[in-house]
VMD Tcl script that draws the C-alpha trace (Angstrom):
set ca {
  {-39.12 28.41 39.27}
  {-38.41 29.24 35.83}
  {-36.21 26.84 33.65}
  {-32.94 28.83 34.01}
  {-32.97 28.19 38.29}
  {-33.72 25.03 38.09}
  {-30.63 24.35 35.34}
  {-29.36 26.13 38.44}
  {-29.98 24.28 40.74}
  {-28.74 21.17 39.21}
  {-25.46 21.96 38.01}
  {-24.94 22.33 42.07}
  {-26.53 18.50 42.72}
  {-24.51 16.89 39.89}
  {-21.37 19.18 40.18}
  {-21.75 17.79 44.08}
  {-22.06 14.50 43.21}
  {-25.55 14.12 45.58}
  {-28.28 12.07 42.93}
  {-30.83 12.34 45.10}
  {-30.92 16.26 44.88}
  {-30.29 15.95 41.00}
  {-33.64 13.30 40.69}
  {-35.88 15.89 43.23}
  {-34.80 18.95 41.01}
  {-36.02 17.16 37.91}
  {-39.18 15.38 39.36}
  {-40.24 18.87 40.77}
  {-40.41 20.38 37.42}
  {-42.54 17.67 36.63}
  {-44.92 18.26 39.31}
  {-44.80 22.14 38.00}
  {-45.86 21.03 34.64}
  {-42.65 21.23 33.07}
  {-42.61 19.01 29.82}
  {-40.44 15.76 29.98}
  {-38.29 16.74 26.57}
  {-38.07 20.43 28.31}
  {-37.16 18.98 31.24}
  {-34.56 16.86 28.53}
  {-33.15 18.83 26.44}
  {-33.41 22.92 28.78}
  {-32.54 21.81 31.86}
  {-30.71 18.38 31.78}
  {-28.25 18.81 28.04}
  {-28.00 22.22 29.57}
  {-26.15 21.06 32.79}
  {-24.33 18.82 31.10}
  {-23.53 20.74 28.18}
  {-21.59 23.72 30.56}
  {-20.06 20.75 32.56}
  {-18.02 20.59 29.53}
  {-17.54 24.48 28.83}
  {-16.18 24.30 32.88}
  {-13.71 22.02 32.50}
  {-12.11 24.03 29.29}
  {-12.08 26.41 31.06}
  {-10.28 25.04 33.90}
  {-13.55 25.89 36.88}
  {-13.69 21.79 37.56}
  {-11.43 19.04 37.80}
  {-11.69 16.07 35.05}
  {-13.14 13.81 37.93}
  {-15.40 17.02 39.19}
  {-16.70 16.66 35.47}
  {-16.57 12.96 35.33}
  {-18.97 12.99 37.86}
  {-21.62 15.52 36.62}
  {-21.96 13.57 33.29}
  {-22.57 10.60 36.15}
  {-25.23 11.99 37.49}
  {-26.99 13.41 34.67}
  {-27.17 9.54 33.55}
  {-28.97 8.24 36.30}
  {-31.30 11.63 36.42}
  {-32.19 10.24 32.72}
  {-32.63 6.37 33.71}
  {-34.91 8.23 36.91}
  {-36.90 10.51 33.71}
  {-36.68 7.60 31.52}
  {-38.78 4.97 34.13}
  {-41.01 8.41 35.04}
  {-45.03 7.84 34.76}
  {-45.57 11.08 32.70}
  {-42.38 9.34 30.45}
  {-44.93 6.31 29.95}
  {-47.35 8.56 29.52}
  {-46.24 10.91 26.43}
  {-45.51 7.29 24.96}
  {-48.06 5.91 24.92}
  {-49.55 9.26 23.56}
  {-47.69 9.53 21.25}
  {-48.09 8.88 17.62}
  {-46.85 5.35 16.96}
  {-44.14 5.38 14.58}
  {-41.15 3.09 13.23}
  {-37.66 1.91 14.70}
  {-34.51 3.54 14.92}
  {-31.23 2.81 16.47}
  {-29.11 5.04 18.41}
  {-25.80 3.94 18.70}
  {-22.17 6.22 18.91}
  {-19.26 5.01 16.31}
  {-16.46 2.68 17.65}
  {-13.89 4.68 19.16}
  {-16.51 6.98 20.60}
  {-17.15 7.26 24.55}
  {-19.23 10.43 25.13}
  {-22.88 8.45 24.99}
  {-24.82 11.43 26.55}
  {-25.76 12.89 23.35}
  {-26.76 9.92 21.86}
  {-28.73 8.74 25.32}
  {-30.32 12.35 25.23}
  {-31.74 11.45 21.84}
  {-32.60 8.00 22.66}
  {-34.99 9.63 25.02}
  {-35.80 11.73 23.09}
  {-36.98 9.64 20.55}
  {-38.80 7.63 22.87}
  {-41.36 10.30 24.16}
  {-42.15 10.67 20.43}
  {-43.51 7.39 20.28}
  {-40.72 5.83 18.56}
  {-39.34 2.57 19.27}
  {-35.49 2.61 20.37}
  {-32.44 0.22 19.97}
  {-29.78 2.97 22.25}
  {-26.47 0.69 22.20}
  {-24.24 2.90 23.48}
  {-20.87 3.43 23.33}
  {-18.06 2.31 21.32}
  {-20.32 0.27 19.13}
  {-18.19 -1.50 16.55}
  {-20.00 -1.43 13.05}
  {-19.51 -5.52 12.70}
  {-21.56 -5.74 15.73}
  {-24.19 -2.83 14.36}
  {-24.27 -4.54 10.98}
  {-25.37 -7.39 12.86}
  {-28.28 -5.61 14.85}
  {-29.50 -4.07 11.85}
  {-29.65 -7.25 10.22}
  {-32.09 -8.75 12.96}
  {-34.22 -5.84 13.22}
  {-34.83 -3.97 9.98}
  {-34.49 -0.79 11.54}
  {-36.34 2.29 10.01}
  {-33.12 4.71 10.42}
  {-30.02 4.74 12.37}
  {-28.89 7.64 13.91}
  {-24.97 7.78 14.41}
  {-23.37 9.87 17.10}
  {-20.03 11.26 17.20}
  {-18.11 13.76 19.44}
  {-14.28 13.54 18.82}
  {-13.56 14.38 14.73}
  {-10.75 11.57 15.29}
  {-13.71 9.66 15.05}
  {-14.42 10.48 12.12}
  {-12.74 7.49 9.78}
  {-14.73 5.11 11.77}
  {-17.54 7.04 11.68}
  {-16.98 6.63 7.60}
  {-16.85 3.15 8.00}
  {-20.34 2.85 9.58}
  {-22.27 4.58 8.13}
  {-21.09 2.58 4.26}
  {-21.70 -0.78 6.03}
  {-25.19 0.65 7.58}
  {-26.05 1.60 4.11}
  {-24.70 -1.30 2.54}
  {-27.37 -3.40 4.60}
  {-30.21 -0.21 3.33}
  {-31.08 1.92 6.49}
  {-30.41 5.43 6.62}
  {-28.01 6.53 8.13}
  {-28.66 9.60 10.52}
  {-25.53 11.67 12.07}
  {-25.26 13.60 14.67}
  {-22.30 15.34 17.43}
  {-19.70 17.62 17.64}
  {-17.87 15.74 15.09}
  {-19.31 16.40 12.19}
  {-18.44 19.79 12.17}
  {-21.05 23.05 13.31}
  {-22.92 22.13 9.98}
  {-22.80 19.21 9.75}
  {-20.43 19.35 6.64}
  {-18.35 16.02 7.75}
  {-21.47 14.36 7.31}
  {-22.55 15.29 3.92}
  {-18.45 14.48 3.11}
  {-18.73 10.88 4.22}
  {-21.90 9.89 2.43}
  {-24.63 10.26 5.34}
  {-27.84 10.41 4.64}
  {-28.62 13.43 6.89}
  {-27.24 15.67 9.61}
  {-29.13 16.92 12.89}
  {-27.44 19.68 15.08}
  {-28.94 18.65 18.15}
  {-32.26 16.01 19.40}
  {-35.07 18.11 19.07}
  {-33.53 18.90 15.23}
  {-32.90 15.14 15.12}
  {-36.37 13.67 16.37}
  {-38.35 16.68 13.72}
  {-36.51 14.94 10.75}
  {-37.10 11.13 11.49}
  {-40.77 12.43 11.38}
  {-41.00 14.11 8.86}
  {-40.53 11.68 6.38}
  {-38.54 8.59 5.61}
  {-34.86 9.76 5.49}
  {-34.27 10.26 1.81}
  {-31.32 8.49 0.98}
  {-28.36 9.68 -0.57}
  {-26.33 8.40 -4.17}
  {-23.65 8.77 -5.66}
  {-20.34 7.30 -5.21}
  {-17.28 7.19 -2.87}
  {-17.65 10.88 -1.57}
  {-13.69 12.13 -2.54}
  {-10.51 13.03 -0.97}
  {-11.08 10.40 1.53}
  {-7.39 9.29 3.32}
  {-4.87 8.96 1.70}
  {-1.14 8.70 1.25}
  {-0.15 10.76 3.94}
  {-3.59 9.87 6.01}
  {-2.03 6.33 6.17}
  {1.68 7.57 7.14}
  {0.92 9.36 10.09}
  {-1.33 6.41 11.18}
  {1.73 4.03 10.69}
  {4.07 6.61 12.60}
  {1.78 7.74 14.93}
  {3.69 6.37 17.89}
  {7.10 7.00 17.24}
  {6.63 10.44 16.66}
  {4.72 11.73 19.69}
  {8.06 9.67 21.06}
  {10.07 11.36 18.58}
  {8.20 14.69 19.26}
  {8.33 14.55 23.47}
  {12.11 13.84 23.23}
  {13.05 17.34 20.89}
  {10.80 18.79 23.80}
  {12.71 17.70 26.43}
  {15.94 19.18 24.28}
  {13.77 22.44 23.25}
  {12.39 22.61 26.06}
  {14.21 23.29 29.57}
  {11.56 23.52 31.82}
  {10.58 19.67 30.67}
  {13.33 18.55 33.23}
  {11.61 19.71 36.38}
  {7.91 18.10 35.36}
  {7.11 15.32 36.96}
  {6.15 12.15 35.70}
  {1.62 13.38 35.81}
  {3.13 16.45 33.03}
  {5.33 14.35 31.60}
  {2.20 12.24 30.86}
  {-0.14 14.87 29.71}
  {2.24 16.34 27.45}
  {2.65 12.73 25.58}
  {-1.21 12.52 25.77}
  {-1.21 16.91 24.16}
  {1.48 15.41 21.55}
  {-0.94 12.07 21.03}
  {-3.98 14.05 20.77}
  {-2.65 16.76 18.52}
  {-1.61 13.84 15.47}
  {-4.97 12.21 15.70}
  {-6.76 15.57 14.88}
  {-4.60 16.20 12.64}
  {-5.19 12.69 11.07}
  {-8.62 13.52 11.29}
  {-8.10 16.34 9.43}
  {-5.99 14.45 6.69}
  {-8.73 12.60 6.50}
  {-11.06 14.29 5.08}
  {-8.87 17.06 3.31}
  {-10.07 19.80 5.92}
  {-7.62 22.31 7.07}
  {-9.58 24.31 9.59}
  {-10.11 21.42 11.25}
  {-7.31 21.48 12.89}
  {-6.98 24.66 13.36}
  {-10.02 25.07 14.78}
  {-8.62 21.77 17.23}
  {-5.72 23.99 17.89}
  {-7.35 27.27 19.64}
  {-9.11 25.65 21.70}
  {-6.46 22.92 22.99}
  {-4.67 27.12 23.29}
  {-7.90 27.68 24.86}
  {-8.12 24.71 27.43}
  {-4.14 24.95 28.21}
  {-4.24 29.04 28.64}
  {-6.55 28.10 31.00}
  {-4.15 25.81 33.36}
  {-0.71 28.70 33.24}
  {0.30 27.18 30.18}
  {2.14 29.80 27.72}
  {0.70 29.60 24.13}
  {4.78 29.44 23.43}
  {4.58 26.03 24.62}
  {1.91 24.29 22.37}
  {3.60 27.07 18.75}
  {6.80 24.62 20.15}
  {5.14 22.03 19.82}
  {3.51 21.83 16.55}
  {6.85 23.33 15.08}
  {8.50 20.15 16.50}
  {5.92 17.98 14.95}
  {6.50 19.66 11.13}
  {9.35 19.59 11.62}
  {9.24 15.50 12.01}
  {7.07 15.64 8.41}
  {9.13 16.61 6.07}
  {8.24 13.97 3.31}
  {3.83 15.29 3.79}
  {3.67 18.45 2.59}
  {-0.39 18.01 3.59}
  {-0.28 17.41 7.08}
  {2.80 20.48 7.63}
  {0.42 23.06 5.62}
  {-1.60 22.05 8.32}
  {0.58 22.32 10.75}
  {1.64 25.70 9.53}
  {-1.42 27.55 9.00}
  {-2.34 26.59 12.80}
  {0.52 27.76 13.91}
  {-0.58 31.24 11.70}
  {-3.38 31.79 14.04}
  {-2.00 30.90 16.62}
  {0.01 34.18 15.95}
  {-3.01 36.51 15.28}
  {-4.96 35.56 17.77}
  {-1.43 37.07 20.53}
  {-1.26 39.65 18.73}
}
mol new
graphics top color blue
foreach p $ca { graphics top sphere $p radius 0.5 }
foreach p [lrange $ca 0 end-1] q [lrange $ca 1 end] { graphics top cylinder $p $q radius 0.2 }
display resetview
């Protein structure tokens, strides 16, 4: 059976919530001689990535996506304790100690867990701290264990301010930081901006980088153009902005009078998400971060039957309330221009 066929079989089991069938798929792959790391990266990770894409395209529900994630997490546990994993760890060259953790507020823990298992296979002693690790707790752990490196994971760009705080705090203890995850940009641009010592696009690349030798320490002062007045104002006013935009949309969009409580709640969540990504874009002074998020949100909403003009109305309504924040308004205008161009 080919790797893609094994991934398809795992997908069917994961989306059905069948943990036994999912375990059977990966154990059969090991029995057939597929290396453990390939099972982790080419089967389990591939299925997890597919769950995210299928949800975004509205082909599965949130509950199904969560079910698949839960099953895949259980599969990782099965693989971690399989005799072949212990054999691989025993045969791997002895390496140092790495702490793997998600930044504070980041609840997408699967990529970090996957990295932890790959590093263990390659001989590292790994302290996996899981999701949403507050910086003070992380620093306390570093002082107790004195690891060779910290691998910080974040999937959502709204966590970049928290990632910056964690990176700075870890480096203050003398421990270098390897950043990874979608939050840091497809090319790692935000990892560099926030001062991380290194960045890796995936678990395999991260393991290769750590194996190549000690991480090179970044030097220099505080990265430029972080936070600032507009970020601070938007942070302070976020909750009021969401309420104000929702009220204005109720007047501008007649259809909202017929919305159910659930639909209103989802609309408020979308507005809050827009504000959060705008804050993140202001923090790193990069309009492209916000524009790409809006393009992604437009795709998600379109797949659910929500027209792009509804998103455009929300962006215009928000911009009208940010008259004293020219940088934020410019980002909103760029995003609207992108939506108009995509609609042509």
